[in-house]
C-alpha positions, 0 to 999 in steps of 0.5 A, spaced: 500 500 500 502 506 498 500 513 501 501 519 498 501 526 502 501 532 497 501 540 498 501 545 493 503 552 493 503 558 488 508 564 488 505 570 490 509 576 487 505 581 491 507 577 498 513 575 495 512 568 498 509 561 497 502 561 499 496 555 499 491 557 494 484 553 495 482 554 488 487 550 485 485 543 483 490 537 483 490 532 478 493 525 481 494 519 476 498 513 478 499 508 472 502 501 473 508 500 468 509 498 463 502 496 462 499 503 463 494 500 467 491 506 471 490 505 478 488 512 480 485 518 476 482 523 480 482 531 481 482 533 488 483 540 492 490 543 493 492 539 499 491 532 501 492 525 501 491 519 496 492 511 497 493 506 492 494 498 493 498 495 487 497 487 486 503 486 483 510 489 485 514 493 479 514 501 477 509 505 477 508 512 474 505 518 479 503 524 476 501 530 480 499 536 475 496 543 477 489 545 474 487 552 475 480 555 472 484 561 468 486 560 461 492 564 461 495 562 468 502 563 469 503 563 476 508 558 479 506 552 483 510 548 488 508 541 490 510 537 496 509 530 496 511 525 501 510 518 500 509 512 505 510 505 503 506 500 507 505 492 507 498 491 509 499 484 511 504 486 516 500 488 522 504 483 527 510 483 531 514 477 531 517 478 538 511 480 542 510 476 548 504 471 548 505 469 541 504 462 541 509 457 537 503 455 532 502 463 530 510 463 530 510 457 525 504 460 521 508 466 520 515 463 518 511 459 513 508 465 510 515 468 509 517 462 506 511 462 501 513 469 499 520 467 498 517 461 494 513 466 490 519 471 489 523 465 486 517 463 481 517 470 478 524 470 477 524 463 474 518 465 469 523 471 467 528 466 466 523 462 462 521 468 458 528 469 456 529 462 454 523 462 450 525 468 446 532 466 445 529 459 442 524 463 437 530 467 435 534 461 433 528 457 430 527 463 425 534 464 424 534 456 422 528 457 417 532 463 414 538 459 413 534 453 410 531 457 405 538 460 403 540 453 402 535 451 398 536 457 393 543 456 393 542 449 391 536 451 386 541 456 382 547 451 382 542 445 379 540 450 374 547 452 372 549 445 372 543 443 367 545 449 363 552 447 363 551 440 361 546 441 356 551 446 352 557 441 353 553 435 350 551 439 344 558 441 343 560 434 343 554 432 339 552 427 344 545 429 344 
């Protein structure tokens, strides 16, 4: 689970400082990369928080953009963003008093399962790379076979033409 806390401020030339503008709206977009699946797409007030939970680990693109009501708004906007990453399944203390041996064992098994899942994902990546390499090699073999057939056909044609002229010159045909 990812928690984002943001605050936007606009520069006021009259006051010569950054002030919070309540009329300013912030557009928040979060996408999973490389799929481009949007997890969050919302417009909110000038300061606040947003949360999202991702089903898969990996890169995410977080975009915060200021949108004002005026057409030609040239004011400078500063956005401060604090991120907090939390594992929603991790709400237990392994060293707490009174935790039974069975509960500790279950937690150990859950950690092992997570390690196995990580290893399975790594194995899937290796298999994907191997499959891609195999497909590339197979396509090269097909082109090599086609090239050999073309060369064989040209040599056959040349030999037939050569022997025809040879036998005609020797008057054997």
